[in-house]
C-alpha positions as a printed Julia matrix, in Angstrom:
315×3 Matrix{Float64}:
 49.23  -33.58  -144.73
 47.42  -30.26  -144.51
 43.71  -29.49  -144.84
 41.69  -26.56  -146.11
 41.51  -24.7   -142.79
 45.25  -24.56  -142.2
 45.89  -23.86  -145.89
 43.62  -20.83  -145.72
 45.32  -19.56  -142.55
 48.77  -20.1   -144.08
 47.93  -18.29  -147.31
 46.54  -15.34  -145.36
 50.06  -14.9   -143.97
 51.95  -15.49  -147.21
 53.22  -18.95  -146.28
 54.13  -21.63  -148.82
 52.73  -25.15  -149.13
 54.86  -28.14  -150.15
 55.44  -31.76  -149.13
 52.21  -31.85  -147.13
 53.02  -28.89  -144.85
 52.56  -25.12  -144.83
 55.71  -23.23  -143.92
 57.11  -19.73  -143.79
 57.13  -16.63  -141.64
 54.05  -16.25  -139.43
 54.2   -13.04  -137.4
 57.95  -13.01  -138.01
 58.53  -16.51  -136.65
 59.57  -19.57  -138.67
 56.4   -21.67  -138.64
 55.25  -25.09  -139.89
 51.61  -26.23  -140.04
 50.4   -29.77  -140.65
 47.72  -32.18  -139.51
 46.84  -35.83  -139.25
 44.1   -38.08  -137.94
 42.45  -36.24  -135.05
 45.0   -33.47  -134.66
 46.38  -30.24  -136.12
 49.93  -29.13  -135.34
 51.89  -25.88  -135.47
 55.65  -25.73  -134.89
 57.71  -22.58  -134.34
 61.45  -22.92  -134.99
 62.68  -20.54  -132.3
 64.48  -20.35  -128.98
 64.59  -17.97  -126.03
 68.17  -17.03  -125.16
 67.52  -15.19  -121.88
 66.79  -17.71  -119.05
 64.78  -15.13  -117.09
 62.59  -14.35  -120.1
 62.19  -18.06  -120.76
 60.94  -18.59  -117.19
 58.55  -15.65  -117.54
 57.28  -17.05  -120.85
 56.69  -20.48  -119.31
 54.9   -18.95  -116.33
 52.52  -17.01  -118.59
 51.75  -20.12  -120.62
 51.09  -22.09  -117.42
 48.66  -19.43  -116.19
 46.13  -20.38  -118.86
 44.22  -23.62  -119.22
 45.28  -23.99  -122.84
 43.68  -27.41  -123.16
 40.22  -26.1   -122.24
 40.51  -22.67  -123.89
 42.28  -23.59  -127.14
 42.01  -27.42  -127.36
 45.79  -27.79  -127.02
 46.51  -31.44  -126.29
 50.28  -30.93  -126.05
 52.76  -28.07  -126.0
 56.36  -29.23  -126.33
 59.36  -26.92  -125.94
 62.7   -28.21  -127.27
 66.07  -26.57  -127.76
 65.24  -25.57  -131.34
 61.47  -25.41  -131.65
 58.11  -25.12  -129.88
 55.46  -27.55  -131.07
 51.75  -27.14  -130.34
 49.26  -29.95  -131.02
 45.5   -29.32  -131.11
 42.62  -31.77  -130.85
 40.93  -31.6   -134.24
 37.17  -31.26  -133.84
 34.48  -28.99  -135.24
 35.47  -25.41  -134.48
 39.15  -26.11  -133.84
 40.34  -23.63  -136.49
 38.66  -20.83  -134.56
 40.46  -21.94  -131.39
 43.77  -22.06  -133.29
 43.34  -18.47  -134.43
 42.54  -17.39  -130.88
 45.59  -19.25  -129.61
 47.91  -17.61  -132.14
 46.58  -14.14  -131.28
 47.49  -14.82  -127.63
 50.69  -16.86  -128.14
 52.66  -14.82  -130.68
 52.81  -11.71  -128.43
 54.27  -13.95  -125.69
 57.05  -15.01  -128.06
 57.7   -11.36  -128.9
 57.85  -10.37  -125.22
 60.36  -13.17  -124.59
 62.56  -11.97  -127.49
 62.29  -15.41  -129.09
 64.49  -15.89  -132.16
 62.88  -14.67  -135.4
 62.71  -16.29  -138.8
 65.88  -14.6   -140.14
 68.03  -16.1   -137.37
 69.65  -19.37  -138.47
 68.69  -22.11  -135.98
 71.93  -23.95  -136.74
 74.59  -21.25  -136.23
 72.59  -18.37  -134.73
 73.7   -15.91  -137.4
 71.49  -13.62  -139.46
 70.27  -15.03  -142.77
 70.47  -12.85  -145.86
 69.87  -15.64  -148.36
 68.99  -19.13  -147.21
 67.08  -22.32  -147.86
 64.12  -24.16  -146.39
 64.68  -27.7   -145.12
 61.99  -30.04  -143.83
 63.6   -32.02  -141.0
 61.5   -34.56  -139.14
 58.32  -32.82  -140.32
 59.4   -29.33  -139.17
 60.49  -26.65  -141.67
 63.74  -24.8   -140.9
 65.03  -21.66  -142.63
 68.83  -21.6   -142.52
 72.0   -20.7   -144.37
 72.69  -22.88  -147.39
 75.98  -24.02  -145.84
 74.26  -24.81  -142.53
 71.58  -26.78  -144.37
 74.23  -28.83  -146.15
 76.01  -29.46  -142.84
 72.81  -30.66  -141.18
 72.07  -32.96  -144.11
 75.56  -34.49  -143.89
 75.1   -34.98  -140.15
 71.75  -36.73  -140.57
 73.08  -38.99  -143.33
 76.07  -39.82  -141.11
 73.81  -40.73  -138.2
 71.69  -42.92  -140.47
 74.77  -44.74  -141.72
 76.0   -45.19  -138.17
 72.67  -46.71  -137.13
 72.87  -49.15  -140.03
 76.4   -50.16  -139.07
 75.48  -50.59  -135.4
 72.25  -52.51  -136.1
 73.13  -55.93  -134.73
 70.91  -58.88  -133.94
 68.73  -60.96  -136.2
 65.25  -60.57  -137.64
 64.84  -64.34  -137.34
 65.41  -64.49  -133.57
 63.41  -61.28  -133.16
 60.49  -62.84  -135.04
 60.59  -65.9   -132.78
 60.59  -63.71  -129.69
 57.81  -61.47  -131.02
 55.62  -64.46  -131.9
 56.13  -65.99  -128.46
 55.24  -62.69  -126.81
 52.22  -62.21  -129.07
 51.11  -65.79  -128.34
 51.04  -65.0   -124.61
 49.0   -61.92  -125.41
 46.77  -64.05  -127.62
 46.02  -66.36  -124.7
 44.94  -63.33  -122.68
 42.85  -62.15  -125.65
 41.18  -65.59  -125.86
 40.22  -65.53  -122.19
 38.82  -61.99  -122.44
 36.91  -62.86  -125.64
 35.54  -66.02  -124.03
 33.81  -63.8   -121.48
 32.36  -61.69  -124.28
 34.7   -58.7   -124.37
 37.05  -57.08  -126.88
 39.25  -54.34  -125.42
 42.08  -52.2   -126.74
 44.08  -52.75  -123.54
 44.46  -56.41  -124.53
 45.74  -55.27  -127.92
 48.23  -53.1   -126.08
 49.29  -56.15  -124.08
 49.84  -58.15  -127.29
 51.97  -55.35  -128.74
 53.96  -54.87  -125.54
 54.65  -58.6   -125.15
 55.59  -58.9   -128.84
 58.11  -56.06  -128.57
 59.41  -57.43  -125.26
 59.98  -60.83  -126.87
 61.61  -59.23  -129.91
 64.08  -57.3   -127.77
 64.65  -60.23  -125.37
 65.8   -62.49  -128.21
 68.04  -59.76  -129.63
 65.94  -58.79  -132.64
 67.64  -56.42  -135.08
 66.92  -52.77  -134.23
 66.19  -51.55  -137.75
 63.24  -50.7   -139.97
 62.22  -54.34  -140.39
 61.33  -54.45  -136.69
 58.06  -52.65  -137.4
 56.96  -55.23  -139.98
 57.84  -58.04  -137.56
 55.8   -56.46  -134.76
 52.8   -55.92  -137.05
 52.98  -59.56  -138.16
 53.22  -60.69  -134.53
 50.21  -58.59  -133.49
 48.11  -60.1   -136.31
 49.23  -63.56  -135.19
 48.26  -62.75  -131.58
 44.79  -61.58  -132.59
 44.21  -64.68  -134.75
 45.36  -66.91  -131.93
 43.18  -65.09  -129.44
 40.04  -65.27  -131.58
 40.37  -68.94  -132.44
 41.62  -69.67  -128.93
 38.32  -68.38  -127.51
 36.43  -70.73  -129.84
 38.73  -73.59  -128.82
 37.94  -72.98  -125.15
 34.2   -73.15  -125.92
 34.57  -76.39  -127.9
 36.78  -77.9   -125.19
 34.08  -77.21  -122.6
 31.49  -78.88  -124.81
 33.73  -81.94  -125.19
 34.34  -82.03  -121.44
 30.59  -81.87  -120.79
 29.97  -84.77  -123.18
 27.96  -82.66  -125.61
 30.19  -83.63  -128.56
 30.35  -87.43  -128.24
 33.26  -89.05  -130.02
 35.24  -85.8   -130.28
 38.65  -85.49  -128.62
 40.55  -82.4   -127.59
 43.13  -83.07  -130.28
 40.45  -82.73  -132.95
 39.47  -79.18  -131.93
 41.59  -77.45  -134.64
 40.1   -79.68  -137.34
 36.57  -79.01  -136.1
 37.12  -75.24  -136.18
 38.59  -75.51  -139.71
 35.61  -77.61  -140.82
 33.16  -75.07  -139.38
 34.94  -72.22  -141.17
 34.58  -74.09  -144.44
 31.05  -75.42  -144.09
 29.17  -72.99  -141.82
 28.6   -69.55  -143.47
 27.15  -68.08  -140.28
 30.18  -69.1   -138.21
 32.53  -67.91  -140.95
 30.84  -64.49  -141.13
 30.9   -64.13  -137.34
 34.56  -65.12  -137.24
 35.51  -62.55  -139.89
 33.54  -59.9   -138.0
 35.29  -60.69  -134.72
 38.7   -60.81  -136.4
 38.21  -57.39  -137.99
 36.99  -55.98  -134.68
 39.9   -57.57  -132.88
 42.44  -56.17  -135.34
 40.85  -52.72  -135.04
 41.04  -52.67  -131.24
 44.5   -54.21  -131.27
 45.55  -51.47  -133.7
 44.24  -48.85  -131.29
 46.07  -50.49  -128.44
 49.46  -50.87  -130.12
 49.54  -47.7   -132.26
 51.55  -45.77  -129.69
 53.97  -48.68  -129.24
 54.56  -48.96  -132.98
 55.16  -45.21  -133.3
 57.69  -45.34  -130.48
 59.39  -48.39  -131.98
 59.52  -46.64  -135.36
 61.09  -43.57  -133.75
 63.71  -45.74  -132.06
 64.92  -47.23  -135.36
 64.57  -44.07  -137.46
 66.67  -41.01  -138.02
 65.19  -37.61  -138.85
 64.41  -37.24  -142.56
 65.58  -34.11  -144.36
 63.85  -32.82  -147.5
 64.41  -29.66  -149.56
 61.37  -27.41  -149.75
 60.75  -25.28  -152.79
């Protein structure tokens, strides 16, 4: 996805827009721009061949407080690209422009590889193609692009062949783990709190249980974990109510009621008491929201573990 601010910046530099990203040559470097919820991201497909120049480049970057000055939340340097992530708030586009005015000369000083250098073979490109790989646009020889695509497809096939285990046992493990997290959620809710760290605990325990019972490491794992997290939140919310009812029974305030009848009482209240039903729905939605915040990072990591890089042709 790309918004108006990045689109304007990209068009000023003659970049193209396709498949939710802006891509092309920015200051002579192969650049991709995109954004998501709360962030904007710029990736430069480049590398610094000279170790001494690479150290000098890193030192100059470290001299500045890029988080405070430019709102950079993360700067990641890999073998083939440099990725810069910005916190997206009011005024961030101005900070991005300031960052680029400072950063691009550093790449030039370090003799970082330019856009016409193929990132796959290192040769000069006279006529090539654009490939979107894992959300980053690469400009490379047509033959190199085909080779990379074959490699990615081969890795995906290998992952499918090596994906052992069972969704059924994984589901059992995830539900058990989420149930333990749900108990913790119930205790925390009983004392009047809803916190994302408990959602994180539900997600962590669900994934731990999934892996412990040899759940299949494939795409379906994400759906299983989401289902388990929802189960954990439901259990936690109704578990907190069950604790309250159990205390009332123990104190003799619900004469004739037994502990075994607690689930039926809660079900009856959901059906017959609009105020309780509305409050329950409100708490469930709040619980799912905070649980989502807590487990988002876990789900992204789990998705990365069972995914291969996707490759798409750009126009």
